[in-house]
Each structure stands twice: as structure tokens, then as C-alpha cells.
PyMOL Python script that loads the backbone (N, CA, C, O; Angstrom):
from pymol import cmd

cmd.read_pdbstr("""\
ATOM      1  N   UNK A   1     135.329 120.578  68.896  1.00  0.00           N
ATOM      2  CA  UNK A   1     135.201 121.203  70.200  1.00  0.00           C
ATOM      3  C   UNK A   1     134.338 122.451  70.034  1.00  0.00           C
ATOM      4  O   UNK A   1     134.555 123.231  69.107  1.00  0.00           O
ATOM      5  N   UNK A   2     133.380 122.644  70.906  1.00  0.00           N
ATOM      6  CA  UNK A   2     132.499 123.799  70.785  1.00  0.00           C
ATOM      7  C   UNK A   2     133.251 125.078  71.112  1.00  0.00           C
ATOM      8  O   UNK A   2     134.366 125.053  71.633  1.00  0.00           O
ATOM      9  N   UNK A   3     132.615 126.189  70.793  1.00  0.00           N
ATOM     10  CA  UNK A   3     133.257 127.487  70.978  1.00  0.00           C
ATOM     11  C   UNK A   3     133.619 127.720  72.442  1.00  0.00           C
ATOM     12  O   UNK A   3     134.714 128.191  72.747  1.00  0.00           O
ATOM     13  N   UNK A   4     132.693 127.388  73.350  1.00  0.00           N
ATOM     14  CA  UNK A   4     132.967 127.626  74.763  1.00  0.00           C
ATOM     15  C   UNK A   4     134.182 126.834  75.229  1.00  0.00           C
ATOM     16  O   UNK A   4     135.033 127.355  75.949  1.00  0.00           O
ATOM     17  N   UNK A   5     134.257 125.586  74.819  1.00  0.00           N
ATOM     18  CA  UNK A   5     135.364 124.767  75.268  1.00  0.00           C
ATOM     19  C   UNK A   5     136.635 125.116  74.513  1.00  0.00           C
ATOM     20  O   UNK A   5     137.738 124.896  75.013  1.00  0.00           O
ATOM     21  N   UNK A   6     136.485 125.659  73.309  1.00  0.00           N
ATOM     22  CA  UNK A   6     137.636 126.180  72.591  1.00  0.00           C
ATOM     23  C   UNK A   6     138.231 127.365  73.339  1.00  0.00           C
ATOM     24  O   UNK A   6     139.450 127.526  73.402  1.00  0.00           O
ATOM     25  N   UNK A   7     137.355 128.192  73.904  1.00  0.00           N
ATOM     26  CA  UNK A   7     137.823 129.327  74.708  1.00  0.00           C
ATOM     27  C   UNK A   7     138.523 128.836  75.971  1.00  0.00           C
ATOM     28  O   UNK A   7     139.546 129.392  76.371  1.00  0.00           O
ATOM     29  N   UNK A   8     137.978 127.802  76.596  1.00  0.00           N
ATOM     30  CA  UNK A   8     138.623 127.232  77.780  1.00  0.00           C
ATOM     31  C   UNK A   8     139.994 126.692  77.412  1.00  0.00           C
ATOM     32  O   UNK A   8     140.977 126.931  78.113  1.00  0.00           O
ATOM     33  N   UNK A   9     140.047 125.961  76.305  1.00  0.00           N
ATOM     34  CA  UNK A   9     141.316 125.414  75.836  1.00  0.00           C
ATOM     35  C   UNK A   9     142.322 126.540  75.586  1.00  0.00           C
ATOM     36  O   UNK A   9     143.473 126.455  76.014  1.00  0.00           O
ATOM     37  N   UNK A  10     141.884 127.596  74.890  1.00  0.00           N
ATOM     38  CA  UNK A  10     142.785 128.719  74.596  1.00  0.00           C
ATOM     39  C   UNK A  10     143.238 129.422  75.881  1.00  0.00           C
ATOM     40  O   UNK A  10     144.397 129.821  75.992  1.00  0.00           O
ATOM     41  N   UNK A  11     142.339 129.575  76.839  1.00  0.00           N
ATOM     42  CA  UNK A  11     142.707 130.217  78.102  1.00  0.00           C
ATOM     43  C   UNK A  11     143.739 129.386  78.849  1.00  0.00           C
ATOM     44  O   UNK A  11     144.700 129.927  79.397  1.00  0.00           O
ATOM     45  N   UNK A  12     143.544 128.092  78.871  1.00  0.00           N
ATOM     46  CA  UNK A  12     144.506 127.222  79.539  1.00  0.00           C
ATOM     47  C   UNK A  12     145.852 127.251  78.827  1.00  0.00           C
ATOM     48  O   UNK A  12     146.903 127.283  79.467  1.00  0.00           O
ATOM     49  N   UNK A  13     145.811 127.237  77.502  1.00  0.00           N
ATOM     50  CA  UNK A  13     147.069 127.289  76.743  1.00  0.00           C
ATOM     51  C   UNK A  13     147.799 128.600  77.004  1.00  0.00           C
ATOM     52  O   UNK A  13     149.021 128.604  77.159  1.00  0.00           O
ATOM     53  N   UNK A  14     147.061 129.724  77.056  1.00  0.00           N
ATOM     54  CA  UNK A  14     147.715 131.010  77.294  1.00  0.00           C
ATOM     55  C   UNK A  14     148.235 131.122  78.727  1.00  0.00           C
ATOM     56  O   UNK A  14     149.106 131.943  79.015  1.00  0.00           O
ATOM     57  N   UNK A  15     147.691 130.285  79.630  1.00  0.00           N
ATOM     58  CA  UNK A  15     148.166 130.280  81.013  1.00  0.00           C
ATOM     59  C   UNK A  15     149.379 129.369  81.182  1.00  0.00           C
ATOM     60  O   UNK A  15     149.928 129.243  82.277  1.00  0.00           O
ATOM     61  N   UNK A  16     149.787 128.740  80.091  1.00  0.00           N
ATOM     62  CA  UNK A  16     150.987 127.918  80.151  1.00  0.00           C
ATOM     63  C   UNK A  16     150.747 126.441  80.397  1.00  0.00           C
ATOM     64  O   UNK A  16     151.688 125.703  80.690  1.00  0.00           O
ATOM     65  N   UNK A  17     149.499 125.997  80.282  1.00  0.00           N
ATOM     66  CA  UNK A  17     149.183 124.590  80.484  1.00  0.00           C
ATOM     67  C   UNK A  17     149.575 123.829  79.215  1.00  0.00           C
ATOM     68  O   UNK A  17     149.443 124.347  78.106  1.00  0.00           O
ATOM     69  N   UNK A  18     150.050 122.614  79.387  1.00  0.00           N
ATOM     70  CA  UNK A  18     150.444 121.820  78.221  1.00  0.00           C
ATOM     71  C   UNK A  18     149.229 121.531  77.347  1.00  0.00           C
ATOM     72  O   UNK A  18     148.090 121.565  77.812  1.00  0.00           O
ATOM     73  N   UNK A  19     149.490 121.248  76.079  1.00  0.00           N
ATOM     74  CA  UNK A  19     148.396 121.001  75.142  1.00  0.00           C
ATOM     75  C   UNK A  19     147.552 119.800  75.558  1.00  0.00           C
ATOM     76  O   UNK A  19     146.326 119.839  75.464  1.00  0.00           O
ATOM     77  N   UNK A  20     148.203 118.739  76.015  1.00  0.00           N
ATOM     78  CA  UNK A  20     147.470 117.542  76.428  1.00  0.00           C
ATOM     79  C   UNK A  20     146.565 117.833  77.627  1.00  0.00           C
ATOM     80  O   UNK A  20     145.415 117.398  77.674  1.00  0.00           O
ATOM     81  N   UNK A  21     147.105 118.574  78.588  1.00  0.00           N
ATOM     82  CA  UNK A  21     146.313 118.887  79.783  1.00  0.00           C
ATOM     83  C   UNK A  21     145.162 119.825  79.439  1.00  0.00           C
ATOM     84  O   UNK A  21     144.067 119.674  79.981  1.00  0.00           O
ATOM     85  N   UNK A  22     145.385 120.787  78.551  1.00  0.00           N
ATOM     86  CA  UNK A  22     144.326 121.718  78.151  1.00  0.00           C
ATOM     87  C   UNK A  22     143.216 120.973  77.419  1.00  0.00           C
ATOM     88  O   UNK A  22     142.035 121.223  77.661  1.00  0.00           O
ATOM     89  N   UNK A  23     143.589 120.060  76.525  1.00  0.00           N
ATOM     90  CA  UNK A  23     142.585 119.268  75.812  1.00  0.00           C
ATOM     91  C   UNK A  23     141.803 118.384  76.779  1.00  0.00           C
ATOM     92  O   UNK A  23     140.582 118.266  76.672  1.00  0.00           O
ATOM     93  N   UNK A  24     142.511 117.765  77.721  1.00  0.00           N
ATOM     94  CA  UNK A  24     141.848 116.887  78.684  1.00  0.00           C
ATOM     95  C   UNK A  24     140.872 117.674  79.554  1.00  0.00           C
ATOM     96  O   UNK A  24     139.766 117.205  79.821  1.00  0.00           O
ATOM     97  N   UNK A  25     141.272 118.862  79.999  1.00  0.00           N
ATOM     98  CA  UNK A  25     140.394 119.675  80.840  1.00  0.00           C
ATOM     99  C   UNK A  25     139.162 120.129  80.063  1.00  0.00           C
ATOM    100  O   UNK A  25     138.048 120.090  80.587  1.00  0.00           O
ATOM    101  N   UNK A  26     139.356 120.560  78.815  1.00  0.00           N
ATOM    102  CA  UNK A  26     138.220 120.989  78.004  1.00  0.00           C
ATOM    103  C   UNK A  26     137.274 119.817  77.736  1.00  0.00           C
ATOM    104  O   UNK A  26     136.055 119.988  77.756  1.00  0.00           O
ATOM    105  N   UNK A  27     137.825 118.637  77.487  1.00  0.00           N
ATOM    106  CA  UNK A  27     136.988 117.455  77.251  1.00  0.00           C
ATOM    107  C   UNK A  27     136.229 117.073  78.514  1.00  0.00           C
ATOM    108  O   UNK A  27     135.069 116.668  78.436  1.00  0.00           O
ATOM    109  N   UNK A  28     136.858 117.194  79.664  1.00  0.00           N
ATOM    110  CA  UNK A  28     136.181 116.863  80.924  1.00  0.00           C
ATOM    111  C   UNK A  28     135.026 117.821  81.184  1.00  0.00           C
ATOM    112  O   UNK A  28     133.948 117.397  81.599  1.00  0.00           O
ATOM    113  N   UNK A  29     135.245 119.098  80.945  1.00  0.00           N
ATOM    114  CA  UNK A  29     134.168 120.078  81.129  1.00  0.00           C
ATOM    115  C   UNK A  29     133.025 119.787  80.149  1.00  0.00           C
ATOM    116  O   UNK A  29     131.854 119.917  80.504  1.00  0.00           O
ATOM    117  N   UNK A  30     133.365 119.394  78.922  1.00  0.00           N
ATOM    118  CA  UNK A  30     132.333 119.051  77.940  1.00  0.00           C
ATOM    119  C   UNK A  30     131.517 117.858  78.432  1.00  0.00           C
ATOM    120  O   UNK A  30     130.302 117.818  78.239  1.00  0.00           O
ATOM    121  N   UNK A  31     132.165 116.899  79.057  1.00  0.00           N
ATOM    122  CA  UNK A  31     131.449 115.750  79.610  1.00  0.00           C
ATOM    123  C   UNK A  31     130.478 116.162  80.698  1.00  0.00           C
ATOM    124  O   UNK A  31     129.370 115.631  80.773  1.00  0.00           O
ATOM    125  N   UNK A  32     130.881 117.113  81.553  1.00  0.00           N
ATOM    126  CA  UNK A  32     129.984 117.593  82.590  1.00  0.00           C
ATOM    127  C   UNK A  32     128.798 118.331  81.979  1.00  0.00           C
ATOM    128  O   UNK A  32     127.674 118.222  82.470  1.00  0.00           O
ATOM    129  N   UNK A  33     129.049 119.082  80.907  1.00  0.00           N
ATOM    130  CA  UNK A  33     127.951 119.788  80.251  1.00  0.00           C
ATOM    131  C   UNK A  33     126.936 118.791  79.709  1.00  0.00           C
ATOM    132  O   UNK A  33     125.731 119.018  79.816  1.00  0.00           O
ATOM    133  N   UNK A  34     127.403 117.698  79.132  1.00  0.00           N
ATOM    134  CA  UNK A  34     126.485 116.673  78.615  1.00  0.00           C
ATOM    135  C   UNK A  34     125.668 116.064  79.745  1.00  0.00           C
ATOM    136  O   UNK A  34     124.471 115.821  79.591  1.00  0.00           O
ATOM    137  N   UNK A  35     126.314 115.817  80.881  1.00  0.00           N
ATOM    138  CA  UNK A  35     125.596 115.238  82.015  1.00  0.00           C
ATOM    139  C   UNK A  35     124.552 116.219  82.548  1.00  0.00           C
ATOM    140  O   UNK A  35     123.444 115.814  82.898  1.00  0.00           O
ATOM    141  N   UNK A  36     124.901 117.511  82.613  1.00  0.00           N
ATOM    142  CA  UNK A  36     123.941 118.510  83.085  1.00  0.00           C
ATOM    143  C   UNK A  36     122.752 118.618  82.133  1.00  0.00           C
ATOM    144  O   UNK A  36     121.616 118.792  82.573  1.00  0.00           O
ATOM    145  N   UNK A  37     123.011 118.515  80.843  1.00  0.00           N
ATOM    146  CA  UNK A  37     121.911 118.539  79.879  1.00  0.00           C
ATOM    147  C   UNK A  37     120.961 117.380  80.080  1.00  0.00           C
ATOM    148  O   UNK A  37     119.745 117.543  79.974  1.00  0.00           O
ATOM    149  N   UNK A  38     121.509 116.201  80.371  1.00  0.00           N
ATOM    150  CA  UNK A  38     120.666 115.039  80.627  1.00  0.00           C
ATOM    151  C   UNK A  38     119.848 115.227  81.903  1.00  0.00           C
ATOM    152  O   UNK A  38     118.674 114.861  81.958  1.00  0.00           O
ATOM    153  N   UNK A  39     120.473 115.793  82.917  1.00  0.00           N
ATOM    154  CA  UNK A  39     119.756 116.032  84.177  1.00  0.00           C
ATOM    155  C   UNK A  39     118.621 117.026  83.949  1.00  0.00           C
ATOM    156  O   UNK A  39     117.528 116.841  84.484  1.00  0.00           O
ATOM    157  N   UNK A  40     118.862 118.079  83.161  1.00  0.00           N
ATOM    158  CA  UNK A  40     117.807 119.044  82.867  1.00  0.00           C
ATOM    159  C   UNK A  40     116.640 118.375  82.147  1.00  0.00           C
ATOM    160  O   UNK A  40     115.479 118.670  82.432  1.00  0.00           O
ATOM    161  N   UNK A  41     116.944 117.483  81.221  1.00  0.00           N
ATOM    162  CA  UNK A  41     115.897 116.761  80.508  1.00  0.00           C
ATOM    163  C   UNK A  41     115.108 115.876  81.466  1.00  0.00           C
ATOM    164  O   UNK A  41     113.879 115.828  81.404  1.00  0.00           O
ATOM    165  N   UNK A  42     115.815 115.175  82.352  1.00  0.00           N
ATOM    166  CA  UNK A  42     115.143 114.310  83.325  1.00  0.00           C
ATOM    167  C   UNK A  42     114.249 115.117  84.256  1.00  0.00           C
ATOM    168  O   UNK A  42     113.144 114.680  84.578  1.00  0.00           O
ATOM    169  N   UNK A  43     114.702 116.274  84.690  1.00  0.00           N
ATOM    170  CA  UNK A  43     113.892 117.125  85.576  1.00  0.00           C
ATOM    171  C   UNK A  43     112.645 117.607  84.854  1.00  0.00           C
ATOM    172  O   UNK A  43     111.567 117.667  85.445  1.00  0.00           O
ATOM    173  N   UNK A  44     112.785 117.950  83.576  1.00  0.00           N
ATOM    174  CA  UNK A  44     111.619 118.387  82.804  1.00  0.00           C
ATOM    175  C   UNK A  44     110.583 117.267  82.718  1.00  0.00           C
ATOM    176  O   UNK A  44     109.385 117.525  82.828  1.00  0.00           O
ATOM    177  N   UNK A  45     111.030 116.037  82.523  1.00  0.00           N
ATOM    178  CA  UNK A  45     110.104 114.898  82.452  1.00  0.00           C
ATOM    179  C   UNK A  45     109.422 114.689  83.803  1.00  0.00           C
ATOM    180  O   UNK A  45     108.217 114.441  83.856  1.00  0.00           O
ATOM    181  N   UNK A  46     110.174 114.787  84.881  1.00  0.00           N
ATOM    182  CA  UNK A  46     109.591 114.598  86.214  1.00  0.00           C
ATOM    183  C   UNK A  46     108.565 115.700  86.502  1.00  0.00           C
ATOM    184  O   UNK A  46     107.514 115.423  87.081  1.00  0.00           O
ATOM    185  N   UNK A  47     108.854 116.931  86.110  1.00  0.00           N
ATOM    186  CA  UNK A  47     107.899 118.024  86.311  1.00  0.00           C
ATOM    187  C   UNK A  47     106.620 117.774  85.519  1.00  0.00           C
ATOM    188  O   UNK A  47     105.522 118.019  86.018  1.00  0.00           O
ATOM    189  N   UNK A  48     106.758 117.286  84.283  1.00  0.00           N
ATOM    190  CA  UNK A  48     105.587 116.987  83.472  1.00  0.00           C
ATOM    191  C   UNK A  48     104.773 115.873  84.129  1.00  0.00           C
ATOM    192  O   UNK A  48     103.546 115.950  84.190  1.00  0.00           O
ATOM    193  N   UNK A  49     105.449 114.848  84.615  1.00  0.00           N
ATOM    194  CA  UNK A  49     104.754 113.733  85.250  1.00  0.00           C
ATOM    195  C   UNK A  49     104.037 114.186  86.519  1.00  0.00           C
ATOM    196  O   UNK A  49     102.905 113.774  86.773  1.00  0.00           O
ATOM    197  N   UNK A  50     104.686 115.028  87.311  1.00  0.00           N
ATOM    198  CA  UNK A  50     104.064 115.513  88.542  1.00  0.00           C
ATOM    199  C   UNK A  50     102.836 116.368  88.225  1.00  0.00           C
ATOM    200  O   UNK A  50     101.803 116.246  88.883  1.00  0.00           O
ATOM    201  N   UNK A  51     102.952 117.225  87.225  1.00  0.00           N
ATOM    202  CA  UNK A  51     101.810 118.051  86.835  1.00  0.00           C
ATOM    203  C   UNK A  51     100.643 117.220  86.349  1.00  0.00           C
ATOM    204  O   UNK A  51      99.493 117.494  86.692  1.00  0.00           O
ATOM    205  N   UNK A  52     100.931 116.211  85.555  1.00  0.00           N
ATOM    206  CA  UNK A  52      99.882 115.320  85.065  1.00  0.00           C
ATOM    207  C   UNK A  52      99.234 114.573  86.229  1.00  0.00           C
ATOM    208  O   UNK A  52      98.014 114.414  86.270  1.00  0.00           O
ATOM    209  N   UNK A  53     100.052 114.118  87.170  1.00  0.00           N
ATOM    210  CA  UNK A  53      99.536 113.406  88.338  1.00  0.00           C
ATOM    211  C   UNK A  53      98.620 114.310  89.154  1.00  0.00           C
ATOM    212  O   UNK A  53      97.549 113.880  89.582  1.00  0.00           O
ATOM    213  N   UNK A  54      99.025 115.543  89.372  1.00  0.00           N
ATOM    214  CA  UNK A  54      98.196 116.489  90.141  1.00  0.00           C
ATOM    215  C   UNK A  54      96.872 116.735  89.421  1.00  0.00           C
ATOM    216  O   UNK A  54      95.809 116.723  90.043  1.00  0.00           O
ATOM    217  N   UNK A  55      96.940 116.959  88.106  1.00  0.00           N
ATOM    218  CA  UNK A  55      95.716 117.221  87.341  1.00  0.00           C
ATOM    219  C   UNK A  55      94.766 116.033  87.399  1.00  0.00           C
ATOM    220  O   UNK A  55      93.566 116.215  87.602  1.00  0.00           O
ATOM    221  N   UNK A  56      95.284 114.819  87.225  1.00  0.00           N
ATOM    222  CA  UNK A  56      94.426 113.636  87.265  1.00  0.00           C
ATOM    223  C   UNK A  56      93.856 113.400  88.660  1.00  0.00           C
ATOM    224  O   UNK A  56      92.715 112.961  88.801  1.00  0.00           O
ATOM    225  N   UNK A  57      94.644 113.689  89.682  1.00  0.00           N
ATOM    226  CA  UNK A  57      94.146 113.541  91.059  1.00  0.00           C
ATOM    227  C   UNK A  57      93.010 114.518  91.327  1.00  0.00           C
ATOM    228  O   UNK A  57      91.992 114.144  91.910  1.00  0.00           O
ATOM    229  N   UNK A  58      93.181 115.772  90.904  1.00  0.00           N
ATOM    230  CA  UNK A  58      92.114 116.762  91.107  1.00  0.00           C
ATOM    231  C   UNK A  58      90.863 116.387  90.316  1.00  0.00           C
ATOM    232  O   UNK A  58      89.745 116.556  90.803  1.00  0.00           O
ATOM    233  N   UNK A  59      91.048 115.886  89.111  1.00  0.00           N
ATOM    234  CA  UNK A  59      89.907 115.449  88.309  1.00  0.00           C
ATOM    235  C   UNK A  59      89.182 114.294  88.999  1.00  0.00           C
ATOM    236  O   UNK A  59      87.952 114.276  89.053  1.00  0.00           O
ATOM    237  N   UNK A  60      89.932 113.341  89.521  1.00  0.00           N
ATOM    238  CA  UNK A  60      89.328 112.201  90.219  1.00  0.00           C
ATOM    239  C   UNK A  60      88.572 112.651  91.456  1.00  0.00           C
ATOM    240  O   UNK A  60      87.470 112.171  91.724  1.00  0.00           O
ATOM    241  N   UNK A  61      89.158 113.573  92.213  1.00  0.00           N
ATOM    242  CA  UNK A  61      88.479 114.076  93.405  1.00  0.00           C
ATOM    243  C   UNK A  61      87.205 114.830  93.043  1.00  0.00           C
ATOM    244  O   UNK A  61      86.195 114.726  93.739  1.00  0.00           O
ATOM    245  N   UNK A  62      87.256 115.587  91.955  1.00  0.00           N
ATOM    246  CA  UNK A  62      86.058 116.304  91.510  1.00  0.00           C
ATOM    247  C   UNK A  62      84.952 115.353  91.105  1.00  0.00           C
ATOM    248  O   UNK A  62      83.787 115.564  91.440  1.00  0.00           O
ATOM    249  N   UNK A  63      85.317 114.305  90.383  1.00  0.00           N
ATOM    250  CA  UNK A  63      84.310 113.309  89.986  1.00  0.00           C
ATOM    251  C   UNK A  63      83.765 112.569  91.197  1.00  0.00           C
ATOM    252  O   UNK A  63      82.564 112.309  91.268  1.00  0.00           O
ATOM    253  N   UNK A  64      84.613 112.229  92.139  1.00  0.00           N
ATOM    254  CA  UNK A  64      84.167 111.553  93.353  1.00  0.00           C
ATOM    255  C   UNK A  64      83.207 112.450  94.135  1.00  0.00           C
ATOM    256  O   UNK A  64      82.199 111.976  94.658  1.00  0.00           O
ATOM    257  N   UNK A  65      83.521 113.745  94.214  1.00  0.00           N
ATOM    258  CA  UNK A  65      82.647 114.693  94.918  1.00  0.00           C
ATOM    259  C   UNK A  65      81.277 114.747  94.251  1.00  0.00           C
ATOM    260  O   UNK A  65      80.255 114.762  94.936  1.00  0.00           O
ATOM    261  N   UNK A  66      81.250 114.776  92.916  1.00  0.00           N
ATOM    262  CA  UNK A  66      79.972 114.816  92.205  1.00  0.00           C
ATOM    263  C   UNK A  66      79.162 113.546  92.459  1.00  0.00           C
ATOM    264  O   UNK A  66      77.949 113.619  92.656  1.00  0.00           O
ATOM    265  N   UNK A  67      79.803 112.404  92.456  1.00  0.00           N
ATOM    266  CA  UNK A  67      79.104 111.146  92.703  1.00  0.00           C
ATOM    267  C   UNK A  67      78.554 111.128  94.128  1.00  0.00           C
ATOM    268  O   UNK A  67      77.404 110.743  94.338  1.00  0.00           O
ATOM    269  N   UNK A  68      79.350 111.534  95.098  1.00  0.00           N
ATOM    270  CA  UNK A  68      78.912 111.499  96.500  1.00  0.00           C
ATOM    271  C   UNK A  68      77.790 112.490  96.766  1.00  0.00           C
ATOM    272  O   UNK A  68      76.894 112.200  97.560  1.00  0.00           O
ATOM    273  N   UNK A  69      77.815 113.651  96.122  1.00  0.00           N
ATOM    274  CA  UNK A  69      76.745 114.627  96.360  1.00  0.00           C
ATOM    275  C   UNK A  69      75.431 114.178  95.726  1.00  0.00           C
ATOM    276  O   UNK A  69      74.363 114.557  96.207  1.00  0.00           O
ATOM    277  N   UNK A  70      75.484 113.386  94.665  1.00  0.00           N
ATOM    278  CA  UNK A  70      74.255 112.908  94.031  1.00  0.00           C
ATOM    279  C   UNK A  70      73.627 111.745  94.799  1.00  0.00           C
ATOM    280  O   UNK A  70      72.441 111.456  94.640  1.00  0.00           O
ATOM    281  N   UNK A  71      74.444 111.069  95.646  1.00  0.00           N
ATOM    282  CA  UNK A  71      73.899 109.953  96.416  1.00  0.00           C
ATOM    283  C   UNK A  71      73.064 110.429  97.595  1.00  0.00           C
ATOM    284  O   UNK A  71      72.236 109.676  98.108  1.00  0.00           O
ATOM    285  N   UNK A  72      73.265 111.655  98.028  1.00  0.00           N
ATOM    286  CA  UNK A  72      72.512 112.177  99.177  1.00  0.00           C
ATOM    287  C   UNK A  72      71.238 112.756  98.759  1.00  0.00           C
ATOM    288  O   UNK A  72      70.477 113.242  99.595  1.00  0.00           O
TER     289      UNK A  72
END
""", "prot")
cmd.dss("prot")
cmd.show_as("cartoon", "prot")
cmd.util.cbc("prot")
cmd.orient("prot")
């Protein structure tokens, strides 16, 4: 159990929560932390993809502009 969840476990135990319930609550919070970490990773990938898409779109528009101006 990580330090943060160890602190949660200890706080629950000092508040009079049973050992099983304190362990279950700390494990549940740890599960949410893992899910949030995955969401952060997914958001980072989406941001990278969006940035790449914008850059490629601007590059394509710039090349199209150059081609069209040379045709006139």
C-alpha cells in the first residue's frame, strides 16, 4: 500500500473503522487513482494527436496556397 493510502488507512483506523473496512476503503481509493492516471495518459495522447492534426492541416493549407498562387 502506498504512503498516501497508508495514511488513509491509519486515519480510518484511528477514527474507529474496522480493519477490513479501512483496507477496503484504501484499496478502493487506490483503484480510483489508477483510473485517473489512465485518464491523464489518454488525455495527453489526445492532445498530442490534436496538435499534430492542427500542424498537418496548416501545412497542407500553406502548400495549397502556394500551388494556387503559382497557377495565376
